RODO-2510 file (C-alpha; in nm, 4 decimals, decimal comma):
residues 446
     n   res          X          Y          Z
     1     m     0,0219    -0,0233    -0,0278
     2     a     0,3216     0,1824    -0,0059
     3     v     0,1890     0,3558    -0,3870
     4     l    -0,1362     0,4749    -0,2229
     5     e     0,0506     0,6922     0,0196
     6     e     0,2927     0,8225    -0,1643
     7     f     0,0230     0,9429    -0,4392
     8     i    -0,2003     1,0798    -0,1622
     9     r     0,1058     1,2492     0,0310
    10     s     0,2808     1,3433    -0,3032
    11     n    -0,0356     1,5111    -0,4581
    12     r    -0,1900     1,6849    -0,1064
    13     i    -0,4729     1,4926    -0,1353
    14     t    -0,7604     1,6060     0,1701
    15     e    -1,0348     1,3404     0,0456
    16     v    -1,0353     0,9542    -0,0933
    17     e    -1,3805     0,8413    -0,2912
    18     c    -1,3695     0,4068    -0,2418
    19     l    -1,5147     0,3448    -0,5613
    20     v    -1,6967     0,0061    -0,6131
    21     p    -1,8992    -0,0898    -0,9108
    22     d    -2,2126    -0,2685    -0,8270
    23     l    -2,4096    -0,4915    -1,0661
    24     s    -2,5152    -0,2151    -1,2710
    25     g    -2,1926    -0,0297    -1,2944
    26     i    -2,3346     0,2728    -1,0577
    27     a    -2,0040     0,3925    -0,8539
    28     r    -2,0526     0,2930    -0,4565
    29     g    -1,8466     0,3423    -0,1627
    30     k    -1,7220     0,5998     0,0602
    31     i    -1,5585     0,8969     0,0942
    32     v    -1,3349     0,9436     0,3758
    33     p    -1,0900     1,2158     0,4948
    34     a    -0,7336     1,0925     0,3362
    35     e    -0,5380     1,0710     0,6586
    36     k    -0,7976     0,8609     0,8135
    37     f    -0,7723     0,6561     0,4699
    38     l    -0,4241     0,5937     0,5327
    39     r    -0,4899     0,4396     0,9011
    40     i    -0,7721     0,2499     0,7271
    41     l    -0,5275     0,0644     0,5004
    42     r    -0,3243    -0,1022     0,7888
    43     d    -0,6275    -0,2609     0,9814
    44     r    -0,8625    -0,3231     0,6985
    45     g    -1,1212    -0,1052     0,7797
    46     l    -1,3277    -0,0047     0,5152
    47     r    -1,6609    -0,2012     0,5171
    48     l    -2,0274    -0,2100     0,2761
    49     p    -2,2577    -0,4276     0,3422
    50     e    -2,2651    -0,7287     0,0699
    51     s    -2,5962    -0,6054    -0,0209
    52     v    -2,4342    -0,3434    -0,2506
    53     f    -2,3803    -0,6238    -0,5246
    54     i    -2,7448    -0,7126    -0,4952
    55     q    -2,9670    -0,4544    -0,5145
    56     t    -3,1631    -0,3172    -0,8807
    57     v    -3,0537     0,0557    -1,0669
    58     t    -3,3134     0,1984    -0,8367
    59     g    -3,1240     0,0762    -0,4963
    60     d    -3,3873    -0,1364    -0,4319
    61     t    -3,3042    -0,5211    -0,2860
    62     p    -3,4754    -0,7966    -0,5078
    63     p    -3,7213    -0,9965    -0,2778
    64     n    -3,5394    -1,3274    -0,3470
    65     s    -3,1851    -1,1807    -0,2566
    66     i    -2,9709    -1,4211    -0,1889
    67     t    -2,7592    -1,2116     0,0593
    68     n    -2,6506    -1,3321     0,3935
    69     p    -2,9228    -1,3753     0,5609
    70     e    -2,7325    -1,1803     0,8605
    71     n    -2,6441    -0,8797     0,5697
    72     s    -2,2926    -0,9111     0,6615
    73     d    -2,0352    -0,6667     0,5663
    74     v    -1,7826    -0,7389     0,3014
    75     y    -1,3941    -0,5509     0,3150
    76     m    -1,3306    -0,2759     0,0702
    77     l    -0,9372    -0,3686    -0,0674
    78     p    -0,8851    -0,0569    -0,2575
    79     d    -0,6628    -0,1467    -0,6024
    80     p    -0,2890     0,0811    -0,6196
    81     a    -0,3194     0,0273    -0,9678
    82     s    -0,6420     0,2156    -0,9888
    83     v    -0,5576     0,5157    -0,7899
    84     r    -0,6488     0,8411    -0,9959
    85     f    -0,6658     1,2152    -0,9034
    86     v    -1,0221     1,3751    -0,9641
    87     p    -0,9995     1,6616    -1,1450
    88     w    -1,3175     1,8303    -1,0744
    89     y    -1,3208     1,9416    -0,7158
    90     d    -1,1854     2,2344    -0,5695
    91     a    -1,0317     2,0316    -0,2787
    92     p    -0,6937     1,7810    -0,3701
    93     t    -0,9263     1,4406    -0,4174
    94     a    -0,8140     1,1010    -0,5103
    95     a    -1,0203     0,8101    -0,6157
    96     v    -0,9527     0,4456    -0,6083
    97     i    -1,1506     0,1603    -0,7673
    98     c    -1,2124    -0,1169    -0,4575
    99     d    -1,1597    -0,4993    -0,4809
   100     c    -1,4030    -0,6990    -0,1884
   101     v    -1,3249    -0,9577     0,0443
   102     y    -1,5424    -1,1552     0,2943
   103     a    -1,3881    -1,1468     0,6394
   104     d    -1,1876    -1,4820     0,6009
   105     g    -1,0243    -1,3141     0,2941
   106     s    -1,1932    -1,4721     0,0347
   107     a    -1,3274    -1,2899    -0,2758
   108     v    -1,6973    -1,1481    -0,3244
   109     d    -1,8017    -1,4073    -0,5904
   110     i    -2,1087    -1,1710    -0,6676
   111     s    -1,9064    -0,8589    -0,7094
   112     p    -1,8261    -0,7470    -1,1082
   113     r    -1,4541    -0,6578    -1,0761
   114     w    -1,3908    -1,0199    -0,9276
   115     v    -1,6259    -1,1629    -1,2213
   116     l    -1,3711    -1,0254    -1,4868
   117     r    -1,0942    -1,1002    -1,2982
   118     r    -1,2200    -1,4989    -1,2216
   119     v    -1,2155    -1,4812    -1,6587
   120     l    -0,8855    -1,3580    -1,6840
   121     e    -0,7253    -1,6096    -1,4616
   122     l    -0,8909    -1,8831    -1,6640
   123     y    -0,6856    -1,7350    -1,9952
   124     a    -0,3533    -1,6954    -1,7976
   125     e    -0,3948    -2,0598    -1,6574
   126     r    -0,3370    -2,1340    -2,0457
   127     g    -0,0660    -1,8516    -2,0881
   128     w    -0,3290    -1,6702    -2,2633
   129     k    -0,3444    -1,2750    -2,2284
   130     p    -0,6962    -1,1043    -2,4148
   131     l    -0,6517    -0,7582    -2,5360
   132     v    -0,9589    -0,5327    -2,5687
   133     a    -1,0687    -0,2025    -2,7020
   134     p    -1,3843    -0,0385    -2,6149
   135     e    -1,5609     0,2065    -2,8611
   136     l    -1,8354     0,3806    -2,6414
   137     e    -2,1302     0,5907    -2,7698
   138     f    -2,3140     0,8307    -2,5838
   139     f    -2,5813     1,1069    -2,6055
   140     l    -2,5360     1,5005    -2,5162
   141     v    -2,9454     1,6093    -2,4428
   142     a    -3,0983     1,8801    -2,2605
   143     l    -3,1669     1,8531    -1,8932
   144     n    -3,5007     1,7082    -1,8369
   145     k    -3,6496     1,7468    -1,4968
   146     d    -3,9742     1,5693    -1,6053
   147     p    -3,8985     1,1881    -1,6764
   148     d    -4,2814     1,2001    -1,8163
   149     y    -4,1331     1,4368    -2,1155
   150     p    -3,9374     1,2818    -2,4004
   151     l    -3,5549     1,3657    -2,4094
   152     t    -3,4019     1,6649    -2,6650
   153     p    -3,1187     1,7503    -2,8209
   154     p    -2,9356     2,0183    -2,6477
   155     v    -2,8592     2,3951    -2,7859
   156     g    -2,4935     2,4275    -2,9038
   157     r    -2,2656     2,7272    -2,9294
   158     s    -2,4848     2,7945    -3,2702
   159     g    -2,7719     2,8597    -3,0161
   160     r    -2,9486     2,6046    -3,2056
   161     q    -3,0086     2,2281    -3,2077
   162     e    -2,9109     1,9621    -3,3935
   163     s    -3,2223     1,8593    -3,6309
   164     g    -3,0869     1,5891    -3,8745
   165     r    -2,8066     1,3101    -3,9366
   166     q    -2,4525     1,4686    -3,8588
   167     a    -2,2417     1,1438    -3,8733
   168     f    -1,8985     1,2313    -3,8523
   169     g    -1,9551     1,5582    -3,8934
   170     i    -1,6913     1,7904    -3,7587
   171     d    -1,8747     2,1129    -3,7132
   172     a    -2,1445     1,9279    -3,5636
   173     v    -1,9228     1,8188    -3,2774
   174     n    -1,7475     2,1727    -3,2358
   175     e    -2,0863     2,2952    -3,1480
   176     f    -2,0472     2,1236    -2,7985
   177     d    -1,6273     2,1794    -2,7782
   178     p    -1,6317     2,3232    -2,4395
   179     i    -1,7839     2,0321    -2,2786
   180     f    -1,5465     1,7858    -2,4967
   181     e    -1,2044     2,0191    -2,4112
   182     a    -1,3192     1,9609    -2,0209
   183     v    -1,3765     1,5511    -2,1110
   184     y    -1,0211     1,5244    -2,3005
   185     d    -0,8925     1,7329    -1,9962
   186     y    -1,0216     1,5078    -1,7446
   187     c    -0,9318     1,1831    -1,8663
   188     e    -0,5791     1,3348    -1,9346
   189     k    -0,5135     1,4226    -1,5392
   190     q    -0,6691     1,0585    -1,4517
   191     d    -0,4928     0,8230    -1,7014
   192     i    -0,7883     0,7897    -1,9249
   193     d    -0,6566     0,6427    -2,2318
   194     v    -0,8964     0,7745    -2,4829
   195     d    -0,7987     0,8008    -2,8652
   196     t    -1,0523     0,9441    -3,1179
   197     m    -1,3873     1,1149    -3,1051
   198     s    -1,6599     1,1277    -3,4109
   199     h    -2,0189     1,2394    -3,4032
   200     e    -2,2348     0,9488    -3,4624
   201     a    -2,5336     0,9127    -3,6466
   202     g    -2,8127     1,0391    -3,3575
   203     a    -2,8814     1,3833    -3,3142
   204     a    -2,5285     1,5326    -3,0642
   205     q    -2,4585     1,1312    -3,0819
   206     i    -2,0931     1,1327    -2,9479
   207     e    -1,8454     0,7912    -3,0126
   208     i    -1,5200     0,8298    -2,7837
   209     n    -1,2603     0,5051    -2,8958
   210     f    -1,0290     0,3694    -2,6405
   211     n    -0,6319     0,2392    -2,7003
   212     h    -0,6523    -0,1477    -2,7007
   213     g    -0,4888    -0,2903    -2,3377
   214     d    -0,5149    -0,5119    -2,0742
   215     a    -0,8995    -0,5955    -1,9642
   216     l    -0,9326    -0,4982    -1,6102
   217     s    -0,7410    -0,1718    -1,6869
   218     l    -0,9931    -0,0965    -1,9672
   219     a    -1,2897    -0,1877    -1,7551
   220     d    -1,1887     0,0203    -1,5214
   221     q    -1,1236     0,3234    -1,7384
   222     v    -1,4901     0,2830    -1,8887
   223     f    -1,6379     0,3153    -1,5691
   224     l    -1,4519     0,5820    -1,4871
   225     f    -1,5198     0,7939    -1,8034
   226     k    -1,9118     0,6906    -1,7842
   227     r    -1,8800     0,9283    -1,4493
   228     t    -1,6262     1,1861    -1,6053
   229     v    -1,8361     1,2065    -1,9265
   230     r    -2,1420     1,3310    -1,7018
   231     e    -1,9953     1,5689    -1,4675
   232     a    -1,8199     1,7440    -1,7648
   233     a    -2,1497     1,7633    -1,9641
   234     i    -2,3773     1,8717    -1,6194
   235     r    -2,1046     2,1593    -1,5302
   236     h    -2,2161     2,3025    -1,8799
   237     g    -2,5303     2,2372    -1,8332
   238     i    -2,6274     1,9731    -1,9759
   239     y    -2,6683     1,5740    -1,9316
   240     a    -2,5340     1,3109    -2,0589
   241     t    -2,6688     0,9932    -2,1014
   242     f    -2,5488     0,6309    -2,1385
   243     m    -2,9060     0,4346    -2,2411
   244     a    -2,8453     0,1959    -2,4857
   245     k    -3,2108     0,3891    -2,6702
   246     p    -3,2989     0,7199    -2,5505
   247     m    -3,4638     0,9129    -2,7940
   248     q    -3,7634     0,7626    -2,9890
   249     n    -3,6567     0,8112    -3,3105
   250     e    -3,2896     0,8288    -3,2721
   251     p    -3,0454     0,5109    -3,3130
   252     g    -2,9028     0,3572    -3,0064
   253     s    -2,5897     0,3707    -2,8248
   254     a    -2,3298     0,0961    -2,8230
   255     m    -2,0394    -0,0576    -2,6592
   256     h    -1,8379    -0,2243    -2,9124
   257     i    -1,5707    -0,4430    -2,7689
   258     h    -1,2599    -0,4980    -2,9866
   259     q    -1,1062    -0,8135    -2,8359
   260     s    -0,7784    -0,9896    -2,9378
   261     l    -0,5235    -1,2467    -2,7585
   262     v    -0,1938    -1,2763    -2,7204
   263     d     0,1070    -1,4782    -2,5904
   264     a     0,1341    -1,4091    -2,2450
   265     t     0,5187    -1,4691    -2,2740
   266     t     0,6130    -1,3258    -2,5918
   267     g     0,3085    -1,0540    -2,6867
   268     r     0,2473    -1,2556    -3,0282
   269     n    -0,1144    -1,2145    -3,1154
   270     l    -0,2510    -1,5699    -3,1381
   271     f    -0,5343    -1,4679    -3,3898
   272     g    -0,3227    -1,4346    -3,6908
   273     q    -0,1188    -1,6129    -3,9497
   274     e     0,2189    -1,4885    -4,0748
   275     g     0,0599    -1,5601    -4,4168
   276     g    -0,2361    -1,3152    -4,3107
   277     g    -0,4292    -1,6135    -4,2470
   278     d    -0,6835    -1,6794    -3,9205
   279     t    -0,5648    -1,8958    -3,6643
   280     s    -0,8068    -2,2169    -3,5516
   281     l    -0,7672    -2,0486    -3,1924
   282     f    -0,9356    -1,6958    -3,3711
   283     l    -1,2246    -1,8856    -3,5505
   284     s    -1,2990    -2,0929    -3,2135
   285     h    -1,3409    -1,7450    -3,0122
   286     i    -1,5774    -1,6547    -3,3154
   287     a    -1,7307    -1,9643    -3,2608
   288     g    -1,7870    -1,8805    -2,9262
   289     l    -1,9583    -1,5694    -2,9207
   290     q    -2,1778    -1,6897    -3,1929
   291     k    -2,2852    -1,9979    -2,9433
   292     y    -2,2722    -1,8476    -2,5979
   293     l    -2,3241    -1,4645    -2,6765
   294     p    -2,7241    -1,4980    -2,6805
   295     s    -2,6847    -1,6738    -2,3236
   296     a    -2,5001    -1,3879    -2,2219
   297     m    -2,7107    -1,1024    -2,2831
   298     p    -2,8422    -1,0130    -1,9463
   299     l    -2,4685    -0,8960    -1,9272
   300     l    -2,4305    -0,7087    -2,2448
   301     a    -2,8389    -0,5664    -2,2470
   302     p    -2,8927    -0,5318    -1,8765
   303     n    -3,1873    -0,3110    -1,8982
   304     v    -3,5317    -0,3073    -2,0147
   305     n    -3,4449    -0,0293    -2,2171
   306     s    -3,1913    -0,1984    -2,3779
   307     y    -3,3683    -0,4297    -2,5981
   308     r    -3,5117    -0,1208    -2,8152
   309     r    -3,1818    -0,0577    -2,9613
   310     l    -3,1817    -0,4102    -3,1057
   311     v    -3,4174    -0,3920    -3,3859
   312     q    -3,4524    -0,4771    -3,7366
   313     g    -3,3317    -0,2098    -3,9901
   314     s    -3,1390    -0,0360    -3,7234
   315     d    -2,7410    -0,0026    -3,7035
   316     a    -2,7632    -0,2733    -3,3679
   317     p    -2,7211    -0,6215    -3,4937
   318     i    -2,9631    -0,8393    -3,4355
   319     n    -2,8023    -1,1670    -3,4854
   320     v    -2,4757    -1,3197    -3,4218
   321     h    -2,3458    -1,3603    -3,7362
   322     w    -1,9879    -1,2637    -3,8271
   323     g    -1,8376    -1,0680    -4,1649
   324     r    -1,5068    -0,9374    -4,2472
   325     d    -1,5344    -0,5095    -4,2402
   326     n    -1,9065    -0,5614    -4,2141
   327     r    -2,1243    -0,3571    -3,9800
   328     t    -2,4615    -0,5141    -4,0032
   329     t    -2,3123    -0,8240    -3,8255
   330     g    -2,3654    -0,8827    -3,4371
   331     l    -1,9216    -0,9969    -3,4580
   332     r    -1,6864    -0,7685    -3,7375
   333     v    -1,3104    -0,8617    -3,8074
   334     p    -1,2010    -0,5355    -3,9298
   335     l    -0,9374    -0,5536    -4,2214
   336     s    -0,5864    -0,5915    -4,0413
   337     p    -0,2346    -0,7059    -4,0574
   338     p    -0,1686    -1,0809    -3,8332
   339     e    -0,0125    -0,8911    -3,5584
   340     a    -0,3502    -0,6651    -3,5490
   341     r    -0,5997    -0,9373    -3,5875
   342     r    -0,8993    -0,8840    -3,3596
   343     v    -1,3008    -0,9710    -3,3536
   344     e    -1,5311    -0,6281    -3,2513
   345     n    -1,8236    -0,7887    -3,0597
   346     r    -2,1115    -0,5141    -3,1784
   347     v    -2,3555    -0,6516    -2,9716
   348     a    -2,3299    -0,4513    -2,6076
   349     g    -2,5083    -0,1704    -2,5353
   350     a    -2,3888     0,1546    -2,3862
   351     d    -2,5661     0,0978    -2,1014
   352     a    -2,3868    -0,2298    -1,9703
   353     n    -2,1400    -0,2562    -1,6602
   354     p    -1,8108    -0,2899    -1,8565
   355     y    -1,6551    -0,4993    -1,6335
   356     l    -1,9288    -0,7435    -1,6898
   357     a    -1,9538    -0,6897    -2,0426
   358     i    -1,6020    -0,7464    -2,1544
   359     a    -1,6287    -1,0578    -1,9036
   360     a    -1,9043    -1,2117    -2,0578
   361     s    -1,7752    -1,1089    -2,3960
   362     l    -1,4338    -1,2502    -2,3509
   363     a    -1,5934    -1,6052    -2,1337
   364     c    -1,7847    -1,7052    -2,4691
   365     g    -1,4691    -1,6578    -2,7068
   366     y    -1,3162    -1,8621    -2,3714
   367     l    -1,4900    -2,1498    -2,4105
   368     g    -1,5234    -2,1401    -2,7805
   369     m    -1,1240    -2,2150    -2,7730
   370     r    -1,1660    -2,4589    -2,5069
   371     q    -1,4033    -2,6792    -2,6626
   372     e    -1,2610    -2,5834    -2,9984
   373     l    -1,5798    -2,4952    -3,1701
   374     e    -1,5691    -2,4320    -3,5525
   375     p    -1,7918    -2,0964    -3,6693
   376     t    -2,0200    -2,0693    -3,9552
   377     e    -1,9177    -1,8822    -4,2611
   378     p    -1,8858    -1,5247    -4,3049
   379     v    -2,1813    -1,3278    -4,4302
   380     k    -2,1241    -1,1564    -4,6920
   381     g    -2,3830    -0,8514    -4,7481
   382     t    -2,6656    -0,7344    -4,4910
   383     a    -2,6816    -0,9775    -4,1753
   384     h    -3,0266    -0,8432    -4,1046
   385     r    -3,1443    -1,0111    -4,4091
   386     l    -3,1092    -1,3233    -4,1590
   387     a    -3,3047    -1,4509    -3,8347
   388     f    -3,3121    -1,2095    -3,5399
   389     t    -3,1773    -1,4784    -3,3080
   390     l    -3,0947    -1,2194    -3,0260
   391     p    -3,2833    -1,2256    -2,7048
   392     r    -3,5698    -0,9636    -2,7749
   393     h    -3,6688    -0,8824    -2,4233
   394     q    -3,5054    -0,9185    -2,0666
   395     g    -3,7105    -1,2361    -1,9933
   396     d    -3,6059    -1,4190    -2,2781
   397     a    -3,1947    -1,3369    -2,2323
   398     l    -3,2734    -1,4097    -1,8070
   399     a    -3,4106    -1,7620    -1,9008
   400     k    -3,1128    -1,8435    -2,1795
   401     l    -2,8751    -1,7508    -1,9351
   402     n    -3,0265    -1,9667    -1,6799
   403     a    -2,9877    -2,2501    -1,9532
   404     c    -2,6990    -2,2359    -1,9809
   405     r    -2,4921    -2,4444    -1,7816
   406     p    -2,0891    -2,3468    -1,9295
   407     l    -2,1530    -1,9920    -1,9092
   408     k    -2,3263    -2,0304    -1,5188
   409     e    -2,0318    -2,2919    -1,4264
   410     l    -1,7764    -1,9940    -1,6153
   411     l    -1,9185    -1,6906    -1,4260
   412     g    -2,0110    -1,8512    -1,1138
   413     e    -2,3941    -2,0106    -0,9982
   414     r    -2,4346    -1,7636    -0,6937
   415     f    -2,3263    -1,4653    -0,9300
   416     v    -2,5733    -1,5605    -1,2589
   417     a    -2,8330    -1,6540    -0,9135
   418     s    -2,8088    -1,2975    -0,8459
   419     v    -2,8154    -1,1016    -1,1692
   420     t    -3,1363    -1,3510    -1,2364
   421     a    -3,3126    -1,1752    -0,9227
   422     v    -3,2017    -0,7958    -0,9470
   423     k    -3,3011    -0,8167    -1,3001
   424     q    -3,6502    -1,0222    -1,2522
   425     a    -3,6983    -0,7339    -1,0138
   426     e    -3,6132    -0,4335    -1,2570
   427     d    -3,8918    -0,6134    -1,4713
   428     a    -4,1556    -0,6682    -1,2465
   429     a    -4,0882    -0,2994    -1,1547
   430     y    -4,0988    -0,2254    -1,5426
   431     q    -4,4204    -0,4147    -1,5584
   432     q    -4,6299    -0,2274    -1,3494
   433     v    -4,5487     0,1392    -1,5026
   434     i    -4,8337     0,2258    -1,7817
   435     s    -4,6513     0,4595    -2,0482
   436     s    -4,8179     0,7424    -2,2151
   437     w    -4,8242     0,5315    -2,5679
   438     e    -5,0485     0,3415    -2,3920
   439     r    -5,2455     0,6041    -2,2468
   440     e    -5,2987     0,7790    -2,5946
   441     n    -5,3671     0,4780    -2,7719
   442     l    -5,5606     0,2645    -2,5599
   443     l    -5,7713     0,4491    -2,2899
   444     l    -6,0761     0,5503    -2,5261
   445     n    -6,0158     0,3330    -2,8144
   446     v    -6,0287    -0,0149    -2,6891
***
């Protein structure tokens, strides 16, 4: 823990945010004075109730929760590699992401960060190291204080809202220059390794690409990035949202995950052959994604809103076919030299917990390689002409996950039970809501 103490002393930190990503990817935890934090490090004094990992997006506990009957505390262990300066506070503040353990030192097996660690350990046992590069989309929207009203694009520096499609529009991005200058400044100060930014097809919809790297580090960065963008936007009088489908007539927002595999010792890419062809490992990895991604959907499309993005004729995929540089497929293989051979999982939504989305995607590929599966033939032309094979709603997705024994064993039975309990509770709450569409079209017509 000397790294943490040195960071706090050298940066004259006065407060420390001890963060834990919950099932929905929301930052939970505690804020403590820096001196108290240093004392706590020595006696493992940071604790949370285990139930923090089994609550809905609104903070409710499901009726069939699997928490310890005594609601026992778990202990927060700050990860020194994750400590960062938080740039938007007046007082010098640090943030550190924590792993959680029980009193006996064993890992909390229902925590998202541990689930990703578990998958990475399986790769490490075979001498493999996966590399990932997320691409994250989000919308900027005008302040919306009444949830009964639809979201609208914000007003940019021109004084007008976007009214049409501005995909890759440079001037459209420049409408919100002050926000993005703050985002890049905040990211630099937090060592969040963002790369390119572009305008997506939706009104005030932006995509940020991350440089490829270690899976756990990238999950940490996406977790912190979401918080960073929301903070920068709200400081400029607008919202940033990572909802999968925030506006009715606009496209959805995705979190595409590029994933490749290297030899842990030599760093050699194990997906590409020297002559330019694909290795058998690469094809089996794709086959694993094809076979298991539909069952992993509660981790890639975790909310009732997520499935509004996955519709016929949209930019989002509807199945798990693969193709070379084909953006209509669920799995795209970009044109690349052997040393950069990778597959892009285009199924996950921007609303997914990055730890769980990356864990699920890597788990599916791992199962394919372990079982030596073979993929289908790559698709030429649009994959939207083919059958819709992804789950269409949350209930269908949960049923597929619970019926998939290999995924349940790999991710952990207790973790899958937690996801099921939380998502069933969220779906039950959603089903109680009567929408404006129902009032508009059914009130006097049926």
